[in-house]
Each structure stands twice: as structure tokens, then as C-alpha cells.
C-alpha positions as CSV (number, residue, x, y, z in Angstrom):
1,X,101.3,70.1,119.5
2,X,102.5,67.4,117.4
3,X,103.7,69.3,114.6
4,X,107.7,70.1,113.7
5,X,109.6,73.1,115.2
6,X,111.3,74.1,112.2
7,X,112.2,78.0,112.4
8,X,110.2,78.0,108.8
9,X,107.6,75.6,109.7
10,X,106.9,77.8,112.6
11,X,105.6,80.6,110.5
12,X,102.6,79.0,109.7
13,X,99.9,81.4,112.0
14,X,101.7,84.7,110.8
15,X,101.9,83.3,107.1
16,X,98.1,82.3,107.0
17,X,97.2,85.6,108.5
18,X,99.4,87.8,106.1
19,X,97.9,85.6,103.2
20,X,94.6,86.0,104.7
21,X,94.6,89.8,104.5
22,X,94.3,89.9,108.7
23,X,98.1,91.1,109.1
24,X,100.4,93.5,106.5
25,X,103.6,91.9,107.2
26,X,106.1,89.8,109.6
27,X,109.3,90.0,111.0
28,X,111.1,87.1,111.5
29,X,114.7,86.5,113.3
30,X,116.4,83.4,111.6
31,X,119.7,81.7,112.0
32,X,121.6,82.8,108.9
33,X,122.3,79.4,107.3
34,X,118.3,79.0,107.3
35,X,117.4,82.4,105.7
36,X,118.0,82.0,101.9
37,X,115.3,78.3,102.5
38,X,112.8,80.9,104.0
39,X,113.6,83.9,101.4
40,X,112.7,81.0,98.7
41,X,109.9,79.7,100.1
42,X,108.2,83.4,101.0
43,X,109.1,84.7,97.1
44,X,107.6,81.5,95.9
45,X,104.1,82.0,97.4
46,X,104.1,85.4,96.1
47,X,105.5,87.5,99.2
48,X,107.7,90.3,98.9
49,X,111.0,89.3,101.5
50,X,113.7,92.0,102.8
51,X,116.7,91.3,105.1
52,X,117.4,93.7,107.9
53,X,120.2,96.1,107.8
54,X,122.4,93.9,109.2
55,X,123.3,90.6,111.4
56,X,122.3,91.4,115.2
57,X,122.8,89.4,118.2
58,X,120.2,89.7,120.9
59,X,121.6,88.7,124.1
60,X,122.1,84.9,125.3
61,X,121.4,84.5,121.4
62,X,123.7,83.4,118.9
63,X,123.3,85.7,115.5
64,X,120.7,85.6,113.7
65,X,119.5,87.8,110.8
66,X,115.9,89.7,110.6
67,X,113.6,89.7,107.8
68,X,110.6,91.1,106.9
69,X,108.2,90.0,104.7
70,X,104.7,91.1,102.9
71,X,102.6,91.0,100.1
72,X,103.4,94.5,99.7
73,X,106.9,95.2,98.6
74,X,107.1,99.0,100.2
75,X,106.2,98.1,103.4
76,X,108.9,95.6,103.7
77,X,111.4,97.8,102.9
78,X,110.1,100.4,105.3
79,X,110.3,98.0,108.0
80,X,113.9,97.5,106.9
81,X,114.4,101.6,108.1
82,X,111.9,101.6,110.4
83,X,113.8,98.7,112.6
84,X,117.2,99.8,111.3
85,X,118.4,102.2,114.7
86,X,116.4,99.7,117.0
87,X,118.4,97.1,116.5
88,X,122.4,97.2,118.7
89,X,124.9,98.6,118.5
90,X,122.5,101.2,117.3
91,X,119.8,101.1,119.8
92,X,122.3,101.4,122.6
93,X,122.6,104.8,122.0
94,X,118.8,106.0,121.8
95,X,117.1,107.7,124.6
96,X,113.7,106.7,125.6
97,X,112.1,109.6,123.7
98,X,113.8,108.8,120.8
99,X,113.2,105.0,121.2
100,X,109.4,105.1,121.7
101,X,108.3,106.8,118.7
102,X,110.5,104.2,116.5
103,X,109.0,101.1,118.3
104,X,105.6,102.8,117.7
105,X,106.3,103.2,113.8
106,X,107.6,99.7,114.0
107,X,104.5,98.1,115.6
108,X,102.4,99.9,113.2
109,X,103.9,98.7,110.1
110,X,103.9,95.5,111.5
111,X,99.9,95.4,112.4
112,X,100.0,95.6,115.8
113,X,97.0,96.8,117.3
114,X,97.4,100.9,117.9
115,X,96.4,100.2,121.5
116,X,98.9,97.5,122.0
117,X,101.5,100.0,120.3
118,X,100.6,102.6,122.7
119,X,100.8,100.7,125.8
120,X,103.8,99.1,125.1
121,X,105.2,102.7,124.5
122,X,103.8,103.3,128.5
123,X,106.0,100.6,129.6
124,X,109.1,101.3,127.8
125,X,109.1,105.0,129.1
126,X,109.0,103.4,132.8
127,X,110.8,100.8,131.7
128,X,110.4,97.5,130.4
129,X,111.4,95.9,133.3
130,X,109.9,98.2,135.9
131,X,106.4,97.0,137.8
132,X,104.0,99.4,138.8
133,X,105.0,98.9,142.0
134,X,108.2,100.0,141.5
135,X,110.4,96.9,141.8
136,X,111.9,95.3,138.6
137,X,111.3,91.8,137.2
138,X,111.1,90.0,133.1
139,X,110.0,92.0,130.6
140,X,107.0,89.4,129.7
141,X,105.8,89.4,133.7
142,X,105.4,93.2,133.5
143,X,103.4,93.5,130.4
144,X,101.2,90.4,131.3
145,X,100.9,91.4,134.9
146,X,100.0,94.9,133.3
147,X,97.5,93.3,131.0
148,X,96.1,91.3,133.8
149,X,95.1,94.3,136.0
150,X,93.6,95.9,132.6
151,X,91.5,93.0,131.9
152,X,87.7,91.4,132.8
153,X,88.7,88.5,130.8
154,X,91.5,86.3,130.2
155,X,90.8,85.1,126.5
156,X,92.9,82.1,125.6
157,X,93.6,83.3,121.9
158,X,95.3,86.2,123.3
159,X,97.6,84.0,125.6
160,X,101.3,84.7,125.2
161,X,102.4,82.7,128.4
162,X,102.7,79.3,127.4
163,X,105.8,77.2,128.4
164,X,106.3,76.8,124.8
165,X,107.0,80.5,124.0
166,X,106.0,79.2,120.6
167,X,102.8,78.5,121.2
168,X,100.8,81.7,120.8
169,X,98.3,83.3,118.2
170,X,99.8,87.0,118.8
171,X,103.1,88.1,118.4
172,X,102.7,91.2,120.3
173,X,102.6,91.9,124.1
174,X,98.3,92.7,124.5
175,X,97.3,95.6,126.5
176,X,94.5,93.6,127.7
177,X,93.8,89.6,127.6
178,X,90.5,91.2,126.9
179,X,91.5,93.5,124.0
180,X,88.7,94.0,121.4
181,X,91.1,94.8,118.6
182,X,93.8,92.2,119.5
183,X,90.7,89.2,119.9
184,X,89.1,90.1,116.6
185,X,92.8,89.5,114.9
186,X,93.3,86.5,116.4
187,X,90.0,84.8,116.3
188,X,90.3,85.4,112.6
189,X,93.6,83.7,112.6
190,X,92.0,80.6,114.5
191,X,89.7,80.8,111.9
192,X,92.2,80.7,108.9
193,X,94.3,78.4,111.0
194,X,90.8,75.7,111.3
195,X,89.8,76.2,107.9
196,X,94.0,75.1,106.8
197,X,94.7,72.4,108.9
198,X,91.6,71.2,111.7
199,X,94.0,69.1,113.7
200,X,97.0,71.9,114.1
201,X,93.9,74.2,115.0
202,X,92.8,72.2,117.8
203,X,96.0,71.4,119.8
204,X,96.6,74.8,119.5
205,X,93.6,75.7,120.8
206,X,93.9,73.1,123.4
207,X,97.4,74.3,124.7
208,X,96.3,78.3,124.8
209,X,93.4,77.2,127.5
210,X,94.1,76.8,131.3
211,X,96.2,77.6,134.3
212,X,99.5,79.6,132.9
213,X,102.3,80.7,135.3
214,X,105.1,82.8,135.2
215,X,107.8,84.2,137.7
216,X,109.3,87.5,138.3
217,X,112.7,86.2,136.6
218,X,110.3,85.1,133.4
219,X,110.3,81.3,133.9
220,X,107.0,79.9,132.8
221,X,105.2,76.4,134.0
222,X,105.8,74.1,136.5
223,X,109.6,75.4,137.5
224,X,108.0,79.1,137.8
225,X,106.9,78.4,141.6
226,X,110.9,77.7,142.2
227,X,111.7,81.1,141.0
228,X,110.3,84.1,143.5
229,X,107.1,85.8,143.2
230,X,104.9,84.1,140.4
231,X,101.9,85.6,138.5
232,X,99.3,82.5,137.6
233,X,96.7,83.5,135.1
234,X,93.6,80.8,134.2
235,X,92.6,81.5,130.4
236,X,89.2,79.9,130.8
237,X,87.7,80.6,127.6
238,X,88.9,80.9,124.0
């Protein structure tokens, strides 16, 4: 896809989804030095913007800020409160039975399908890196394996396994790769993208189709086979 990978520009898909009324809010992690630029653009386009309770440092990543965007100022404020206990270091002290309802509230506030939120909660209770066979794997591998087993069709619009992790329509783990609610949402987003930028939308659709591979350690694409057991899924229809 020949489009800028600037952190602000990568928001286009969810930006469109919110403005089209298909999604109530968006959560963005961004480098602190870029936050003001994004806030200015968002407010200029009519969004309410709230900063997370504090800067965070996720494992293996530089410090970042979490921003919440919504056309509803109240929802943006609620998102700050909803995620505050899920951000480190507070999250490190949570028990699973405390974390699950907090994640559920956050997911629903962001507009994720309830079925997908509930399935995430199921994996959280088991351990997000624990496979159904009892072995451990990367969280993305576990989610994809569970979704694939529950699916009768593999819809490209729900594909979250591209080697370029930014090439996706859904920003949550789908409970199934043919989840009715998630696929309806994704189809609407793609329609909005086609209306706004047909060239970009065509490139995105093409990138979502085909065989995707992920290794147990989370490695994707051509390198996956070198990293142990691999899950290969062929997304043949959009």
C-alpha cells in the first residue's frame, strides 16, 4: 500500500469509521512529541480528545501517550477512567477476576462487538498466551488459532495477521473470522474508505487477501516458518 506510515495518517480507517457513525471512539498510542499534532487535527475535525491518565511504557516499546477520540466528549472522558487501572503499573496488581470486567467495559466503550469482547475475556481467564491444548504461544497466535477453529469462512476484511500489523480494518481480535457483527462493521468501514479514497481502499482490500502465516512466537509472513510451529490461514474472500 503506497501510503504514508506516519502515526497520524495511519488513523484514517478508524477516523472514517467514527465520522461515519460506525464506531463511537478510538484509542491511540502515540509518541509524546506527536500528541499535540494529533490533538489539534482531531479537534479541528470535531472530535473530543482526552489524554490517558499517565504516560505508559509497554514492554519493548518507548514511552507513549494514550489518546481517546470521540464525537461524544463524555465517552472520551469515560475511556480515560475505564483504562486507567489497566495501564501499568496498576495493571500488574490486578487479579484476573478484576481485569476481565475492566477489559469488557473498555472494549464496549470503544465499540467492539460484544461477542469479540467476551471471547477476549475467555482467553484472559485462561491466560492470553495459553493455547487450548495447554501449551503457550504469542497472544496473537492464540487469538488467531481460536478464531480460526470457530470459523466456517475466513473473511479478508477480518484478517488481522498481515506481516504489516497496520494493514487491517478491525483493531480488535475477532472472535471468529466470519463473526457477523465484526464483518458487518468491517464491510461498512471498507465502503466508507472506498468512497473517501478508492485507490487506497483497493490496495487495502488486496493486502487483506491471501495466505497469512504466524508462528507460535508471533513472527509473521515469510519468516514465520523459521520460528517453530506455524498457523497458516488463507483469506480467499473479502
